[in-house]
Every structure is written in structure tokens, then in C-alpha cells.
C-alpha positions as CSV (number, residue, x, y, z in Angstrom):
1,M,210.0,254.9,204.1
2,K,206.9,257.9,202.7
3,N,203.5,257.2,203.5
4,G,204.3,253.9,204.4
5,L,205.6,253.1,201.0
6,D,208.9,251.6,200.8
7,A,211.5,253.9,198.2
8,N,211.2,250.8,195.8
9,Q,207.6,250.8,195.6
10,L,205.3,252.4,192.7
11,V,201.6,253.2,193.8
12,I,199.2,253.6,190.8
13,D,195.6,255.1,191.1
14,R,192.3,253.0,191.8
15,I,189.5,252.8,189.7
16,S,186.8,254.1,190.3
17,N,184.7,250.6,187.9
18,G,186.3,248.8,186.1
19,I,188.3,245.5,186.1
20,V,191.6,244.4,187.2
21,V,193.6,241.1,186.5
22,D,196.0,240.2,188.1
23,H,198.3,237.1,189.3
24,M,198.8,237.1,185.9
25,P,202.3,235.3,184.6
26,A,204.3,238.0,183.7
27,G,204.9,239.1,180.1
28,M,200.7,238.0,179.7
29,A,199.2,242.0,179.7
30,L,199.8,243.1,176.6
31,A,198.0,240.1,174.8
32,V,195.6,240.5,177.1
33,L,194.9,243.9,177.3
34,K,194.3,243.7,173.9
35,I,192.4,239.6,173.6
36,L,190.0,242.2,175.2
37,G,190.1,244.7,173.0
38,A,190.3,247.3,175.2
39,E,193.5,248.8,173.5
40,K,191.4,249.7,171.2
41,Q,191.1,253.4,170.3
42,E,187.5,254.5,170.1
43,F,187.6,252.4,174.1
44,L,189.9,255.1,175.0
45,N,188.8,258.0,173.1
46,K,185.9,258.0,176.1
47,G,189.0,258.8,178.8
48,N,189.3,255.7,180.5
49,I,192.5,255.2,182.5
50,I,194.8,251.7,181.3
51,A,197.2,250.4,184.0
52,V,199.9,248.6,183.0
53,A,202.3,246.9,185.5
54,I,204.4,244.2,183.3
55,N,207.4,241.9,185.9
56,V,206.1,243.5,189.4
57,R,206.9,241.6,192.7
58,T,204.6,240.3,194.5
59,L,203.5,241.2,198.0
60,K,203.6,237.8,199.3
61,R,206.5,236.1,197.1
62,P,209.1,239.0,195.8
63,E,211.4,236.6,194.9
64,Q,207.9,235.9,192.0
65,R,207.1,238.2,189.2
66,K,203.7,239.5,187.5
67,D,201.5,241.3,185.7
68,V,198.7,242.9,186.8
69,L,196.2,245.2,184.1
70,K,194.3,247.8,185.3
71,I,190.8,249.0,183.1
72,Q,188.6,251.3,184.2
73,N,184.8,251.3,183.0
74,F,185.2,247.8,180.5
75,K,182.5,245.1,181.3
76,M,183.3,242.6,181.4
77,Q,181.4,239.5,179.8
78,K,181.2,236.0,180.1
79,I,183.5,235.3,176.4
80,D,185.6,237.6,178.6
81,E,186.3,234.9,181.1
82,V,186.6,232.0,178.4
83,R,188.6,234.1,176.2
84,L,191.1,234.9,179.6
85,G,191.1,231.2,180.9
86,L,192.4,230.7,177.7
87,L,195.3,232.7,177.8
88,V,196.2,233.0,181.3
89,P,194.9,230.8,183.7
90,G,194.9,230.7,187.0
91,S,194.5,234.6,187.6
92,T,192.0,236.5,189.0
93,V,189.8,239.3,187.8
94,N,188.8,241.8,190.8
95,I,185.3,244.0,189.5
96,I,185.6,247.1,191.1
97,Q,182.4,249.2,190.5
98,D,182.5,252.9,193.0
99,Y,186.6,251.9,194.4
100,S,185.1,248.9,195.8
101,I,186.0,245.0,194.7
102,L,182.6,244.0,194.1
103,E,183.8,240.5,192.9
104,K,185.6,237.5,192.8
105,K,186.6,236.3,189.9
106,Q,189.0,233.2,189.7
107,I,189.9,232.9,186.0
108,T,190.0,228.7,184.9
109,L,190.6,226.7,182.2
110,P,187.6,225.7,180.3
111,R,186.9,222.0,179.0
112,Y,186.9,222.8,175.9
113,I,186.1,225.0,173.2
114,E,183.8,225.4,169.7
115,G,184.5,228.6,167.1
116,L,188.3,228.0,166.6
117,N,189.1,227.5,163.2
118,C,191.6,224.2,162.9
119,P,195.0,224.9,162.1
120,S,196.0,222.4,160.3
121,S,195.3,222.6,156.6
122,S,193.9,218.5,156.1
123,C,191.3,219.0,159.1
124,I,188.0,218.9,157.5
125,T,186.1,221.0,160.0
126,N,188.4,224.1,157.3
127,E,186.0,223.2,154.5
128,R,183.0,222.2,155.5
129,E,181.9,225.8,157.3
130,N,179.0,224.9,158.9
131,T,180.3,222.3,160.4
132,K,181.0,222.2,164.9
133,K,184.7,223.0,165.6
134,T,185.7,221.7,168.8
135,F,188.5,221.9,170.5
136,D,188.7,219.7,174.0
137,I,191.8,221.4,176.6
138,V,194.2,219.2,177.6
139,Y,197.0,219.3,179.9
140,L,200.6,217.8,179.8
141,E,203.2,216.8,181.7
142,N,205.4,220.3,180.9
143,Q,202.1,222.3,182.3
144,K,202.0,223.4,178.9
145,G,197.9,223.8,177.8
146,Y,196.7,222.2,174.0
147,L,194.0,222.0,172.7
148,R,193.2,218.8,170.4
149,C,190.7,218.8,167.0
150,R,188.1,216.6,168.3
151,Y,188.0,216.0,164.3
152,C,190.8,215.2,163.0
153,E,192.7,214.6,166.2
154,E,195.9,216.8,166.0
155,A,197.1,218.9,169.4
156,F,198.0,222.1,168.8
157,I,199.8,224.6,171.7
158,L,197.6,227.2,173.3
159,E,199.9,230.0,172.1
160,S,199.5,229.8,168.4
161,V,195.5,230.0,168.8
162,T,195.3,232.8,171.2
163,T,195.5,235.2,167.5
164,S,192.4,234.0,166.3
165,M,190.5,234.3,169.6
166,R,189.7,238.0,169.4
167,N,187.4,238.6,166.6
168,T,186.3,234.6,167.8
169,N,183.3,233.9,169.6
170,F,183.2,231.0,170.9
171,Q,181.9,228.6,173.1
172,T,182.6,226.6,176.0
């Protein structure tokens, strides 16, 4: 043990300002990075630091694994909270200011969303541009998240529509 750290521990520098997304399911950090748009070159060209830890042990339960994402100088918007709620509900976002946690936000799954296109080719909302596209969020026994279209009533696994979430300004 050196400096109070176990030889198997890795230290990642603290960030001065930005966000830390913690307690994500293992393997989700890169999808979160992409959905937030922080991997774009114009963000990186400003010298912002991004630290990604994938499949790391938790301190409280070493047998469990999680992902952690630190993004310097990232300002989270309400739409980002909704996107995270669809992708990694149950995660925590720490808002960092002057190296301290200013605020902790528990990410929750919204009850419904509007603005995504229905993946069903037969849904009438896809033919009518001005139709309000609304999906209810449903959880089934296996704890998989589903979106159910209010018009055609077809259900889709949340992961199947997350690729279109980045460029969508949907609402809850």
C-alpha cells in the first residue's frame, strides 16, 4: 500500500468543473458519452478532459461492476437528464464546481417521452409529420425497459431506439 492506495487501485484525477456519471451498468459508458455528444471533436479541441472507467469494481460491493464517466466543463441540460434516464436509469450524476460536488442527481426513467419516431413501419405517426409521437415507458418482469407507442401500441426495447436519441429533441 502506497499513499493509502491498494496496489490494484487506479487513480483518476479530479475534474475542476463538469459532471461525473457514476453507478452506470458495466459497459454503458461509451454509449452515454456518445448520447451526450461529448466525444465530438469540437468539444475535445477545447482541451476538455474525459475519463472513462469501464467494468470497475464498486467500493461498497467489490463483486459488482460499474462504469464511471468524468467529463470536464460539460454543462448538463434537461434533455441530457432525459436521455440518461432512458439509457442508464438508477445512475448518479454529480455536478462538479471548483473541484467539489455542487449537486447530486439520481437519474430516473421518465414516464413517457415525445418526439421519437416510431420504429414500426406501419404506424400512422410516421406518415403524418405533425402528429405528436408519444411513447409510454413500460417495465416488464425481466426488468427490460420498453417503449410503447400510444398510437399503434407496439412495444420496443429501449435499446433499439437509443441510437436515434442523440439528435432528437424529445420531451417528457
